[in-house]
N, CA, C and O atoms as a DFTB+ gen file, in Angstrom:
760 C
 N C O
     1  1     -12.447      -7.269      12.228
     2  2     -12.215      -6.948      10.841
     3  2     -10.728      -6.692      10.619
     4  3     -10.036      -6.204      11.513
     5  1     -10.253      -7.015       9.455
     6  2      -8.838      -6.881       9.098
     7  2      -8.609      -5.478       8.535
     8  3      -9.211      -5.111       7.525
     9  1      -7.735      -4.685       9.187
    10  2      -7.574      -3.275       8.846
    11  2      -6.114      -2.892       8.612
    12  3      -5.190      -3.514       9.136
    13  1      -5.946      -1.850       7.807
    14  2      -4.631      -1.230       7.638
    15  2      -4.812       0.244       7.308
    16  3      -5.867       0.650       6.821
    17  1      -3.783       1.045       7.573
    18  2      -3.760       2.460       7.196
    19  2      -3.021       2.557       5.870
    20  3      -2.055       1.833       5.630
    21  1      -3.490       3.469       5.003
    22  2      -2.905       3.533       3.666
    23  2      -3.014       4.914       3.047
    24  3      -3.761       5.783       3.497
    25  1      -2.226       5.070       1.988
    26  2      -2.315       6.192       1.057
    27  2      -2.705       5.585      -0.286
    28  3      -2.133       4.578      -0.704
    29  1      -3.676       6.193      -0.959
    30  2      -4.106       5.704      -2.269
    31  2      -3.643       6.657      -3.361
    32  3      -3.935       7.852      -3.301
    33  1      -2.924       6.146      -4.359
    34  2      -2.567       6.999      -5.498
    35  2      -3.820       7.322      -6.316
    36  3      -4.740       6.507      -6.381
    37  1      -3.862       8.503      -6.940
    38  2      -5.029       8.855      -7.750
    39  2      -5.085       8.050      -9.059
    40  3      -4.109       7.413      -9.455
    41  1      -6.240       8.096      -9.711
    42  2      -6.491       7.313     -10.925
    43  2      -5.462       7.553     -12.021
    44  3      -5.028       6.603     -12.673
    45  1      -5.062       8.809     -12.239
    46  2      -4.098       9.072     -13.314
    47  2      -2.741       8.416     -13.026
    48  3      -2.026       8.032     -13.952
    49  1      -2.399       8.293     -11.772
    50  2      -1.142       7.652     -11.378
    51  2      -1.249       6.132     -11.542
    52  3      -0.340       5.498     -12.079
    53  1      -2.346       5.557     -11.084
    54  2      -2.502       4.109     -11.245
    55  2      -2.682       3.744     -12.718
    56  3      -2.365       2.625     -13.121
    57  1      -3.184       4.674     -13.518
    58  2      -3.286       4.429     -14.958
    59  2      -1.915       4.260     -15.595
    60  3      -1.717       3.377     -16.430
    61  1      -0.970       5.105     -15.201
    62  2       0.404       4.965     -15.713
    63  2       1.009       3.636     -15.279
    64  3       1.654       2.949     -16.070
    65  1       0.796       3.284     -14.021
    66  2       1.330       2.020     -13.525
    67  2       0.665       0.839     -14.225
    68  3       1.326      -0.160     -14.510
    69  1      -0.625       0.941     -14.503
    70  2      -1.333      -0.138     -15.194
    71  2      -0.722      -0.400     -16.566
    72  3      -0.632      -1.550     -16.995
    73  1      -0.306       0.650     -17.252
    74  2       0.347       0.489     -18.551
    75  2       1.665      -0.259     -18.385
    76  3       1.979      -1.150     -19.174
    77  1       2.425       0.095     -17.373
    78  2       3.700      -0.577     -17.094
    79  2       3.481      -2.048     -16.740
    80  3       4.199      -2.921     -17.227
    81  1       2.496      -2.315     -15.899
    82  2       2.212      -3.688     -15.474
    83  2       1.728      -4.532     -16.654
    84  3       2.051      -5.717     -16.737
    85  1       0.960      -3.934     -17.563
    86  2       0.503      -4.672     -18.751
    87  2       1.715      -5.171     -19.553
    88  3       1.702      -6.287     -20.072
    89  1       2.749      -4.348     -19.648
    90  2       3.969      -4.768     -20.351
    91  2       4.683      -5.883     -19.580
    92  3       5.212      -6.814     -20.188
    93  1       4.701      -5.795     -18.271
    94  2       5.333      -6.837     -17.450
    95  2       4.623      -8.172     -17.624
    96  3       5.257      -9.227     -17.633
    97  1       3.317      -8.118     -17.762
    98  2       2.529      -9.347     -17.891
    99  2       2.768     -10.061     -19.220
   100  3       2.347     -11.204     -19.402
   101  1       3.439      -9.387     -20.139
   102  2       3.786      -9.992     -21.428
   103  2       5.145     -10.697     -21.391
   104  3       5.498     -11.406     -22.334
   105  1       5.903     -10.510     -20.319
   106  2       7.219     -11.138     -20.210
   107  2       7.079     -12.648     -20.001
   108  3       6.087     -13.107     -19.434
   109  1       8.063     -13.415     -20.455
   110  2       8.011     -14.873     -20.261
   111  2       7.882     -15.228     -18.774
   112  3       8.565     -14.647     -17.931
   113  1       7.017     -16.169     -18.465
   114  2       6.832     -16.637     -17.098
   115  2       5.878     -15.801     -16.268
   116  3       5.644     -16.122     -15.103
   117  1       5.314     -14.730     -16.836
   118  2       4.429     -13.844     -16.073
   119  2       3.189     -14.563     -15.564
   120  3       2.572     -14.124     -14.593
   121  1       2.822     -15.655     -16.205
   122  2       1.640     -16.397     -15.769
   123  2       1.871     -17.136     -14.452
   124  3       0.926     -17.657     -13.860
   125  1       3.126     -17.185     -13.990
   126  2       3.430     -17.818     -12.698
   127  2       3.202     -16.861     -11.524
   128  3       3.280     -17.261     -10.363
   129  1       2.921     -15.607     -11.839
   130  2       2.687     -14.604     -10.799
   131  2       1.195     -14.320     -10.669
   132  3       0.446     -14.430     -11.640
   133  1       0.769     -13.953      -9.457
   134  2      -0.602     -13.487      -9.228
   135  2      -0.541     -11.967      -9.227
   136  3      -0.019     -11.361      -8.291
   137  1      -1.070     -11.360     -10.265
   138  2      -1.005      -9.914     -10.441
   139  2      -2.107      -9.245      -9.635
   140  3      -3.254      -9.693      -9.646
   141  1      -1.757      -8.179      -8.940
   142  2      -2.742      -7.459      -8.141
   143  2      -3.610      -6.595      -9.058
   144  3      -3.207      -6.256     -10.171
   145  1      -4.788      -6.250      -8.584
   146  2      -5.737      -5.467      -9.368
   147  2      -5.563      -3.978      -9.103
   148  3      -5.300      -3.563      -7.975
   149  1      -5.713      -3.189     -10.145
   150  2      -5.588      -1.734     -10.040
   151  2      -6.494      -1.131      -8.961
   152  3      -6.033      -0.248      -8.237
   153  1      -7.744      -1.551      -8.813
   154  2      -8.569      -0.945      -7.754
   155  2      -8.013      -1.174      -6.345
   156  3      -8.346      -0.425      -5.427
   157  1      -7.187      -2.179      -6.165
   158  2      -6.639      -2.469      -4.844
   159  2      -5.253      -1.901      -4.607
   160  3      -4.667      -2.133      -3.549
   161  1      -4.712      -1.158      -5.569
   162  2      -3.351      -0.634      -5.396
   163  2      -3.318       0.455      -4.337
   164  3      -4.105       1.400      -4.374
   165  1      -2.404       0.310      -3.402
   166  2      -2.276       1.245      -2.287
   167  2      -0.867       1.166      -1.713
   168  3      -0.122       0.222      -1.977
   169  1      -0.524       2.159      -0.938
   170  2       0.715       2.166      -0.156
   171  2       0.309       1.938       1.298
   172  3      -0.242       2.835       1.936
   173  1       0.577       0.753       1.819
   174  2       0.248       0.458       3.213
   175  2       1.189       1.257       4.112
   176  3       2.401       1.277       3.897
   177  1       0.623       1.908       5.113
   178  2       1.411       2.646       6.101
   179  2       1.605       1.818       7.361
   180  3       2.703       1.770       7.915
   181  1       0.538       1.164       7.815
   182  2       0.588       0.327       9.014
   183  2      -0.468      -0.757       8.859
   184  3      -1.610      -0.476       8.495
   185  1      -0.079      -2.001       9.137
   186  2      -1.015      -3.114       9.076
   187  2      -1.433      -3.456      10.495
   188  3      -0.589      -3.726      11.350
   189  1      -2.738      -3.443      10.746
   190  2      -3.256      -3.683      12.084
   191  2      -3.754      -5.107      12.288
   192  3      -3.920      -5.536      13.430
   193  1      -3.994      -5.842      11.225
   194  2      -4.508      -7.193      11.348
   195  2      -5.960      -7.179      11.783
   196  3      -6.701      -6.241      11.488
   197  1      -6.362      -8.236      12.494
   198  2      -7.749      -8.338      12.963
   199  2      -7.970      -7.357      14.121
   200  3      -7.264      -7.392      15.129
   201  1      -8.949      -6.501      13.951
   202  2      -9.255      -5.465      14.943
   203  2     -10.716      -5.623      15.356
   204  3     -11.608      -5.705      14.511
   205  1     -10.944      -5.665      16.652
   206  2     -12.313      -5.747      17.166
   207  2     -13.061      -4.465      16.805
   208  3     -12.491      -3.373      16.832
   209  1     -14.330      -4.609      16.471
   210  2     -15.127      -3.450      16.069
   211  2     -15.118      -2.356      17.139
   212  3     -15.145      -1.168      16.819
   213  1     -15.081      -2.763      18.405
   214  2     -15.066      -1.789      19.486
   215  2     -13.800      -0.948      19.554
   216  3     -13.806       0.115      20.175
   217  1     -12.722      -1.394      18.937
   218  2     -11.460      -0.642      18.949
   219  2     -11.360       0.366      17.803
   220  3     -10.470       1.217      17.800
   221  1     -12.260       0.274      16.842
   222  2     -12.182       1.134      15.647
   223  2     -12.365       2.619      15.976
   224  3     -11.631       3.433      15.417
   225  1     -13.298       3.022      16.846
   226  2     -13.422       4.455      17.146
   227  2     -12.139       5.064      17.726
   228  3     -11.744       6.163      17.337
   229  1     -11.495       4.357      18.649
   230  2     -10.242       4.858      19.237
   231  2      -9.148       4.936      18.177
   232  3      -8.432       5.934      18.094
   233  1      -9.019       3.895      17.374
   234  2      -8.028       3.895      16.293
   235  2      -8.308       5.035      15.319
   236  3      -7.386       5.736      14.901
   237  1      -9.563       5.222      14.961
   238  2      -9.942       6.287      14.033
   239  2      -9.586       7.663      14.596
   240  3      -9.061       8.508      13.871
   241  1      -9.858       7.890      15.852
   242  2      -9.539       9.179      16.473
   243  2      -8.037       9.435      16.454
   244  3      -7.594      10.558      16.214
   245  1      -7.267       8.398      16.705
   246  2      -5.814       8.553      16.704
   247  2      -5.273       8.758      15.287
   248  3      -4.321       9.514      15.096
   249  1      -5.864       8.101      14.302
   250  2      -5.456       8.320      12.914
   251  2      -5.827       9.725      12.452
   252  3      -5.084      10.357      11.700
   253  1      -6.970      10.202      12.902
   254  2      -7.357      11.574      12.570
   255  2      -6.312      12.561      13.098
   256  3      -5.948      13.515      12.410
   257  1      -5.836      12.326      14.321
   258  2      -4.794      13.181      14.885
   259  2      -3.494      13.090      14.108
   260  3      -2.821      14.099      13.898
   261  1      -3.137      11.885      13.680
   262  2      -1.915      11.700      12.880
   263  2      -2.029      12.446      11.562
   264  3      -1.065      13.069      11.116
   265  1      -3.186      12.391      10.939
   266  2      -3.402      13.096       9.673
   267  2      -3.326      14.602       9.882
   268  3      -2.703      15.312       9.092
   269  1      -3.950      15.082      10.931
   270  2      -3.970      16.519      11.217
   271  2      -2.559      17.064      11.425
   272  3      -2.268      18.198      11.044
   273  1      -1.676      16.256      12.032
   274  2      -0.306      16.703      12.312
   275  2       0.631      16.570      11.108
   276  3       1.797      16.955      11.201
   277  1       0.157      16.039       9.992
   278  2       0.992      15.822       8.820
   279  2       0.494      16.690       7.672
   280  3      -0.661      16.580       7.258
   281  1       1.358      17.545       7.164
   282  2       0.981      18.406       6.037
   283  2       0.923      17.592       4.744
   284  3       1.627      16.589       4.626
   285  1       0.100      18.002       3.771
   286  2       0.107      17.338       2.466
   287  2       1.532      17.326       1.896
   288  3       2.328      18.224       2.171
   289  1       1.834      16.304       1.107
   290  2       3.185      16.157       0.555
   291  2       3.107      15.497      -0.810
   292  3       2.087      14.911      -1.171
   293  1       4.197      15.597      -1.570
   294  2       4.212      15.046      -2.923
   295  2       4.931      13.701      -2.961
   296  3       5.919      13.470      -2.264
   297  1       4.393      12.831      -3.803
   298  2       4.973      11.509      -4.039
   299  2       4.885      11.195      -5.519
   300  3       4.141      11.835      -6.262
   301  1       5.651      10.207      -5.936
   302  2       5.542       9.609      -7.255
   303  2       5.883       8.133      -7.109
   304  3       6.653       7.757      -6.225
   305  1       5.319       7.302      -7.964
   306  2       5.702       5.893      -8.000
   307  2       6.922       5.786      -8.897
   308  3       6.926       6.298     -10.016
   309  1       7.970       5.112      -8.396
   310  2       9.223       5.025      -9.142
   311  2       9.898       3.696      -8.921
   312  3       9.867       3.138      -7.824
   313  1      10.514       3.191      -9.983
   314  2      11.365       2.023      -9.883
   315  2      10.611       0.785      -9.443
   316  3       9.393       0.689      -9.591
   317  1      11.361      -0.158      -8.901
   318  2      10.730      -1.381      -8.447
   319  2      11.713      -2.303      -7.772
   320  3      12.914      -2.037      -7.738
   321  1      11.202      -3.373      -7.242
   322  2      12.036      -4.343      -6.551
   323  2      11.228      -5.564      -6.210
   324  3      10.110      -5.753      -6.689
   325  1      11.821      -6.399      -5.363
   326  2      11.169      -7.645      -4.958
   327  2      11.464      -7.926      -3.496
   328  3      12.468      -7.472      -2.946
   329  1      10.584      -8.671      -2.891
   330  2      10.795      -9.210      -1.555
   331  2      10.735     -10.726      -1.676
   332  3       9.992     -11.263      -2.498
   333  1      11.513     -11.405      -0.862
   334  2      11.405     -12.860      -0.746
   335  2      11.664     -13.647      -2.007
   336  3      10.899     -14.553      -2.336
   337  1      12.728     -13.324      -2.722
   338  2      13.097     -14.072      -3.934
   339  2      11.946     -14.169      -4.921
   340  3      11.614     -15.252      -5.405
   341  1      11.344     -13.027      -5.213
   342  2      10.279     -12.979      -6.202
   343  2       8.899     -13.278      -5.670
   344  3       7.950     -13.381      -6.446
   345  1       8.762     -13.420      -4.369
   346  2       7.430     -13.695      -3.819
   347  2       6.541     -12.453      -3.841
   348  3       5.315     -12.568      -3.814
   349  1       7.150     -11.267      -3.890
   350  2       6.394     -10.019      -4.043
   351  2       7.186      -9.096      -4.959
   352  3       8.371      -8.846      -4.736
   353  1       6.524      -8.602      -5.977
   354  2       7.096      -7.646      -6.924
   355  2       6.407      -6.313      -6.673
   356  3       5.183      -6.260      -6.544
   357  1       7.185      -5.235      -6.602
   358  2       6.606      -3.959      -6.213
   359  2       7.236      -2.794      -6.960
   360  3       8.318      -2.908      -7.536
   361  1       6.524      -1.666      -6.933
   362  2       7.089      -0.392      -7.356
   363  2       7.255       0.449      -6.096
   364  3       6.487       0.329      -5.142
   365  1       8.272       1.301      -6.117
   366  2       8.584       2.118      -4.946
   367  2       8.075       3.541      -5.085
   368  3       7.195       3.826      -5.897
   369  1       8.645       4.432      -4.275
   370  2       8.211       5.828      -4.267
   371  2       9.400       6.759      -4.371
   372  3      10.537       6.395      -4.069
   373  1       9.103       7.968      -4.807
   374  2      10.071       9.064      -4.841
   375  2       9.316      10.318      -4.417
   376  3       8.087      10.321      -4.353
   377  1      10.043      11.359      -4.133
   378  2       9.424      12.607      -3.686
   379  2       9.678      12.797      -2.204
   380  3      10.773      12.519      -1.716
   381  1       8.678      13.266      -1.493
   382  2       8.817      13.549      -0.068
   383  2       8.635      12.266       0.745
   384  3       7.690      12.126       1.521
   385  1       9.569      11.340       0.543
   386  2       9.478      10.026       1.185
   387  2       9.697      10.102       2.695
   388  3       9.204       9.247       3.430
   389  1      10.423      11.105       3.162
   390  2      10.605      11.254       4.612
   391  2       9.263      11.570       5.280
   392  3       8.993      11.097       6.384
   393  1       8.434      12.357       4.621
   394  2       7.113      12.665       5.175
   395  2       6.216      11.429       5.125
   396  3       5.441      11.188       6.050
   397  1       6.319      10.647       4.049
   398  2       5.565       9.398       3.970
   399  2       5.970       8.473       5.118
   400  3       5.111       7.865       5.757
   401  1       7.264       8.364       5.381
   402  2       7.756       7.525       6.476
   403  2       7.248       8.054       7.820
   404  3       6.874       7.270       8.691
   405  1       7.232       9.371       7.991
   406  2       6.714       9.977       9.221
   407  2       5.231       9.636       9.401
   408  3       4.798       9.298      10.503
   409  1       4.460       9.726       8.317
   410  2       3.039       9.381       8.397
   411  2       2.863       7.904       8.739
   412  3       1.972       7.544       9.509
   413  1       3.706       7.055       8.172
   414  2       3.651       5.621       8.496
   415  2       3.964       5.396       9.972
   416  3       3.292       4.605      10.633
   417  1       4.977       6.083      10.493
   418  2       5.307       5.960      11.916
   419  2       4.139       6.420      12.790
   420  3       3.834       5.804      13.811
   421  1       3.494       7.509      12.375
   422  2       2.355       8.024      13.138
   423  2       1.166       7.059      13.077
   424  3       0.447       6.893      14.061
   425  1       0.965       6.428      11.921
   426  2      -0.128       5.457      11.784
   427  2       0.140       4.224      12.652
   428  3      -0.780       3.675      13.257
   429  1       1.390       3.796      12.710
   430  2       1.738       2.667      13.582
   431  2       1.533       3.052      15.040
   432  3       0.960       2.287      15.816
   433  1       2.005       4.247      15.412
   434  2       1.842       4.712      16.793
   435  2       0.360       4.828      17.153
   436  3      -0.022       4.544      18.288
   437  1      -0.469       5.239      16.210
   438  2      -1.913       5.338      16.461
   439  2      -2.473       3.966      16.832
   440  3      -3.294       3.855      17.742
   441  1      -2.037       2.937      16.137
   442  2      -2.495       1.588      16.455
   443  2      -2.043       1.137      17.826
   444  3      -2.822       0.572      18.593
   445  1      -0.789       1.388      18.130
   446  2      -0.265       0.990      19.444
   447  2      -1.005       1.728      20.569
   448  3      -1.387       1.123      21.570
   449  1      -1.203       3.050      20.391
   450  2      -1.885       3.844      21.419
   451  2      -3.354       3.456      21.559
   452  3      -3.957       3.661      22.612
   453  1      -3.926       2.895      20.494
   454  2      -5.314       2.415      20.558
   455  2      -5.383       1.013      21.167
   456  3      -6.460       0.424      21.258
   457  1      -4.230       0.483      21.583
   458  2      -4.208      -0.802      22.275
   459  2      -4.062      -2.015      21.375
   460  3      -4.259      -3.144      21.826
   461  1      -3.717      -1.801      20.095
   462  2      -3.549      -2.929      19.180
   463  2      -2.163      -3.540      19.333
   464  3      -1.181      -2.826      19.532
   465  1      -2.088      -4.843      19.242
   466  2      -0.800      -5.548      19.301
   467  2      -0.257      -5.644      17.880
   468  3      -0.736      -6.446      17.079
   469  1       0.741      -4.825      17.574
   470  2       1.308      -4.793      16.227
   471  2       2.596      -5.588      16.120
   472  3       3.242      -5.594      15.072
   473  1       2.968      -6.253      17.187
   474  2       4.211      -7.017      17.145
   475  2       5.418      -6.097      17.164
   476  3       5.341      -4.946      17.595
   477  1       6.513      -6.622      16.695
   478  2       7.777      -5.880      16.697
   479  2       7.765      -4.794      15.626
   480  3       7.271      -5.016      14.520
   481  1       8.307      -3.620      15.951
   482  2       8.402      -2.516      14.990
   483  2       9.392      -2.876      13.887
   484  3      10.491      -3.360      14.157
   485  1       8.989      -2.634      12.648
   486  2       9.892      -2.815      11.499
   487  2      10.060      -1.484      10.791
   488  3       9.126      -0.686      10.719
   489  1      11.238      -1.253      10.277
   490  2      11.483      -0.027       9.513
   491  2      10.573      -0.021       8.295
   492  3      10.475      -1.017       7.579
   493  1       9.914       1.095       8.068
   494  2       8.961       1.226       6.980
   495  2       9.677       1.269       5.628
   496  3      10.655       1.994       5.452
   497  1       9.177       0.491       4.691
   498  2       9.682       0.510       3.311
   499  2       8.488       0.701       2.384
   500  3       7.710      -0.226       2.159
   501  1       8.352       1.907       1.852
   502  2       7.209       2.235       1.005
   503  2       7.250       1.415      -0.279
   504  3       8.269       1.354      -0.966
   505  1       6.125       0.792      -0.585
   506  2       6.018       0.024      -1.829
   507  2       4.551      -0.234      -2.146
   508  3       3.694      -0.247      -1.262
   509  1       4.290      -0.436      -3.419
   510  2       2.970      -0.807      -3.898
   511  2       3.143      -2.149      -4.602
   512  3       3.821      -2.228      -5.627
   513  1       2.540      -3.192      -4.066
   514  2       2.702      -4.547      -4.601
   515  2       1.931      -4.684      -5.907
   516  3       0.741      -4.377      -5.971
   517  1       2.624      -5.153      -6.953
   518  2       1.968      -5.364      -8.249
   519  2       1.769      -6.845      -8.560
   520  3       0.924      -7.189      -9.386
   521  1       2.537      -7.732      -7.910
   522  2       2.373      -9.173      -8.143
   523  2       2.937      -9.943      -6.967
   524  3       3.794      -9.459      -6.227
   525  1       2.424     -11.177      -6.815
   526  2       2.891     -12.081      -5.762
   527  2       3.062     -13.468      -6.348
   528  3       2.532     -13.786      -7.413
   529  1       3.817     -14.286      -5.625
   530  2       3.970     -15.683      -6.000
   531  2       4.096     -16.507      -4.725
   532  3       4.690     -16.057      -3.745
   533  1       3.541     -17.704      -4.740
   534  2       3.692     -18.589      -3.585
   535  2       5.100     -19.186      -3.550
   536  3       5.610     -19.523      -2.482
   537  1       5.714     -19.312      -4.707
   538  2       7.042     -19.913      -4.823
   539  2       8.065     -18.860      -5.224
   540  3       7.719     -17.809      -5.765
   541  1       9.323     -19.159      -4.949
   542  2      10.402     -18.273      -5.387
   543  2      10.389     -18.198      -6.914
   544  3      10.245     -19.213      -7.596
   545  1      10.540     -16.994      -7.433
   546  2      10.515     -16.739      -8.868
   547  2      11.711     -15.873      -9.205
   548  3      12.091     -15.007      -8.417
   549  1      12.309     -16.095     -10.363
   550  2      13.369     -15.204     -10.832
   551  2      12.704     -13.909     -11.292
   552  3      12.197     -13.825     -12.411
   553  1      12.709     -12.919     -10.437
   554  2      12.013     -11.661     -10.708
   555  2      12.896     -10.640     -11.409
   556  3      12.449      -9.523     -11.667
   557  1      14.134     -10.995     -11.721
   558  2      15.044     -10.017     -12.332
   559  2      14.482      -9.340     -13.581
   560  3      14.612      -8.123     -13.705
   561  1      13.863     -10.074     -14.515
   562  2      13.342      -9.374     -15.698
   563  2      12.283      -8.325     -15.353
   564  3      12.218      -7.273     -15.990
   565  1      11.467      -8.608     -14.361
   566  2      10.419      -7.673     -13.955
   567  2      11.017      -6.475     -13.223
   568  3      10.644      -5.330     -13.476
   569  1      11.949      -6.755     -12.315
   570  2      12.607      -5.678     -11.576
   571  2      13.396      -4.794     -12.541
   572  3      13.376      -3.569     -12.420
   573  1      14.095      -5.417     -13.506
   574  2      14.852      -4.636     -14.502
   575  2      13.924      -3.726     -15.294
   576  3      14.254      -2.570     -15.558
   577  1      12.767      -4.248     -15.670
   578  2      11.804      -3.454     -16.428
   579  2      11.241      -2.314     -15.577
   580  3      11.094      -1.190     -16.059
   581  1      10.930      -2.604     -14.321
   582  2      10.396      -1.576     -13.429
   583  2      11.425      -0.514     -13.054
   584  3      11.065       0.604     -12.686
   585  1      12.694      -0.863     -13.148
   586  2      13.759       0.062     -12.745
   587  2      13.602       1.435     -13.409
   588  3      13.841       2.461     -12.771
   589  1      13.208       1.459     -14.656
   590  2      13.090       2.719     -15.391
   591  2      11.723       3.391     -15.214
   592  3      11.515       4.501     -15.704
   593  1      10.791       2.729     -14.519
   594  2       9.458       3.316     -14.371
   595  2       9.514       4.584     -13.537
   596  3      10.115       4.607     -12.463
   597  1       8.882       5.638     -14.040
   598  2       8.814       6.918     -13.333
   599  2       7.431       7.513     -13.549
   600  3       7.159       8.113     -14.588
   601  1       6.573       7.346     -12.574
   602  2       5.223       7.889     -12.657
   603  2       5.198       9.367     -12.314
   604  3       6.157       9.919     -11.775
   605  1       4.081       9.990     -12.639
   606  2       3.925      11.426     -12.353
   607  2       3.792      11.672     -10.861
   608  3       3.386      10.797     -10.097
   609  1       4.142      12.877     -10.474
   610  2       4.033      13.290      -9.077
   611  2       2.590      13.659      -8.757
   612  3       1.864      14.167      -9.613
   613  1       2.179      13.399      -7.511
   614  2       0.874      13.839      -7.048
   615  2       1.007      14.286      -5.600
   616  3       1.986      13.972      -4.924
   617  1       0.013      15.018      -5.140
   618  2       0.010      15.488      -3.757
   619  2      -0.868      14.566      -2.925
   620  3      -2.050      14.380      -3.213
   621  1      -0.270      13.997      -1.896
   622  2      -1.005      13.154      -0.947
   623  2      -1.750      14.095      -0.014
   624  3      -1.149      14.934       0.657
   625  1      -3.065      13.943       0.017
   626  2      -3.893      14.855       0.801
   627  2      -4.716      14.166       1.880
   628  3      -5.370      14.834       2.680
   629  1      -4.689      12.801       1.911
   630  2      -5.486      12.132       2.928
   631  2      -4.871      10.805       3.355
   632  3      -4.098      10.176       2.631
   633  1      -5.248      10.417       4.550
   634  2      -4.890       9.143       5.162
   635  2      -6.171       8.327       5.245
   636  3      -7.224       8.848       5.612
   637  1      -6.077       7.040       4.903
   638  2      -7.260       6.177       4.934
   639  2      -7.068       5.011       5.886
   640  3      -5.959       4.504       6.053
   641  1      -8.160       4.592       6.506
   642  2      -8.233       3.330       7.228
   643  2      -9.034       2.408       6.311
   644  3     -10.158       2.726       5.923
   645  1      -8.441       1.262       5.970
   646  2      -9.022       0.381       4.958
   647  2      -9.290      -0.992       5.549
   648  3      -8.476      -1.544       6.288
   649  1     -10.457      -1.528       5.201
   650  2     -10.820      -2.896       5.575
   651  2     -10.435      -3.813       4.416
   652  3     -10.694      -3.508       3.252
   653  1      -9.822      -4.926       4.751
   654  2      -9.400      -5.912       3.763
   655  2     -10.194      -7.194       3.982
   656  3     -10.104      -7.816       5.041
   657  1     -10.966      -7.579       2.982
   658  2     -11.710      -8.835       3.041
   659  2     -11.004      -9.828       2.136
   660  3     -10.972      -9.660       0.917
   661  1     -10.437     -10.865       2.743
   662  2      -9.696     -11.865       1.983
   663  2     -10.650     -12.791       1.239
   664  3     -11.788     -12.985       1.668
   665  1     -10.193     -13.366       0.122
   666  2     -11.043     -14.306      -0.619
   667  2     -11.419     -15.494       0.259
   668  3     -10.600     -15.994       1.030
   669  1     -12.660     -15.935       0.133
   670  2     -13.126     -17.070       0.930
   671  2     -13.819     -18.129       0.082
   672  3     -14.124     -19.220       0.564
   673  1     -14.064     -17.800      -1.174
   674  2     -14.850     -18.712      -2.003
   675  2     -14.058     -19.920      -2.475
   676  3     -14.636     -20.955      -2.804
   677  1     -12.728     -19.790      -2.508
   678  2     -11.906     -20.866      -3.038
   679  2     -11.829     -20.862      -4.558
   680  3     -11.207     -21.742      -5.152
   681  1     -12.458     -19.875      -5.188
   682  2     -12.419     -19.757      -6.644
   683  2     -11.039     -19.243      -7.052
   684  3     -10.612     -18.192      -6.573
   685  1     -10.330     -19.969      -7.932
   686  2      -9.015     -19.516      -8.371
   687  2      -9.092     -18.106      -8.970
   688  3     -10.002     -17.785      -9.735
   689  1      -8.124     -17.291      -8.603
   690  2      -8.060     -15.936      -9.133
   691  2      -8.849     -14.903      -8.359
   692  3      -8.756     -13.713      -8.658
   693  1      -9.632     -15.329      -7.362
   694  2     -10.381     -14.354      -6.569
   695  2      -9.385     -13.483      -5.801
   696  3      -8.375     -13.977      -5.300
   697  1      -9.673     -12.210      -5.715
   698  2      -8.777     -11.242      -5.089
   699  2      -9.381     -10.686      -3.797
   700  3     -10.593     -10.738      -3.592
   701  1      -8.506     -10.148      -2.922
   702  2      -9.036      -9.459      -1.737
   703  2      -9.867      -8.248      -2.176
   704  3      -9.660      -7.696      -3.257
   705  1     -10.797      -7.852      -1.326
   706  2     -11.579      -6.643      -1.563
   707  2     -11.206      -5.633      -0.486
   708  3     -11.062      -5.972       0.689
   709  1     -11.054      -4.383      -0.918
   710  2     -10.658      -3.315      -0.004
   711  2     -11.763      -2.275       0.058
   712  3     -12.319      -1.866      -0.961
   713  1     -12.069      -1.853       1.296
   714  2     -13.130      -0.870       1.486
   715  2     -12.667       0.171       2.502
   716  3     -12.371      -0.180       3.644
   717  1     -12.599       1.450       2.109
   718  2     -12.247       2.484       3.085
   719  2     -13.310       2.563       4.175
   720  3     -14.506       2.584       3.886
   721  1     -12.865       2.606       5.433
   722  2     -13.793       2.771       6.549
   723  2     -13.572       4.093       7.267
   724  3     -14.326       4.445       8.174
   725  1     -12.532       4.833       6.860
   726  2     -12.265       6.151       7.414
   727  2     -11.302       6.913       6.518
   728  3     -10.384       6.329       5.941
   729  1     -11.514       8.218       6.404
   730  2     -10.643       9.100       5.604
   731  2     -10.438      10.389       6.386
   732  3     -11.376      10.953       6.947
   733  1      -9.184      10.841       6.409
   734  2      -8.880      12.072       7.121
   735  2      -7.945      12.923       6.274
   736  3      -6.933      12.436       5.770
   737  1      -8.294      14.200       6.122
   738  2      -7.469      15.134       5.363
   739  2      -6.162      15.392       6.109
   740  3      -6.150      15.530       7.332
   741  1      -5.087      15.453       5.371
   742  2      -3.807      15.802       5.969
   743  2      -3.785      17.283       6.298
   744  3      -4.373      18.098       5.586
   745  1      -3.104      17.625       7.380
   746  2      -2.964      19.006       7.772
   747  2      -4.243      19.630       8.295
   748  3      -4.299      20.842       8.506
   749  1      -5.278      18.816       8.508
   750  2      -6.531      19.335       9.022
   751  2      -7.339      20.091       7.992
   752  3      -8.365      20.682       8.330
   753  1      -6.894      20.089       6.713
   754  2      -7.617      20.820       5.660
   755  2      -8.829      20.011       5.213
   756  3      -8.879      18.795       5.398
   757  1      -9.778      20.680       4.638
   758  2     -10.914      20.005       4.001
   759  2     -12.013      19.714       4.897
   760  3     -13.021      19.148       4.475
């Protein structure tokens, strides 16, 4: 199964972002982008790829330990940017981003210690993807619009292990489906 560790913003936060994204979708050329769905919005901490079912208990135990060692912290969705010449449009984070980065490092280490091959370590860059494109797109109007976005602050209280089921039907517009397979309270609370 295809898995990743993540933080999920609460509904009131994704509601604010949904309003911002609705405005972006009205900009010229927005139909050239594949917009992500609000139910799937998340901050990926570590991507594990295909994981054998037998490795999930070990990974889960290690993620539980990572969550226990990390105190709850505050975040907000802020600003925006692009990767790959408009191939991914995203909003970023503000607040206790050093703690978010620490949790991401711990989630990556949990995968490595569970025996998963994660490839080369990359510096973590917190982002929530709002749109993608197969081709290079001039994303400046979208990035400029997102620059002023400032969502409300919330307290991150849990770490999730999420299963990602990619579209297989071939139906245009079908989106990945995400299903939490594990949740752990930060700081051992709850």
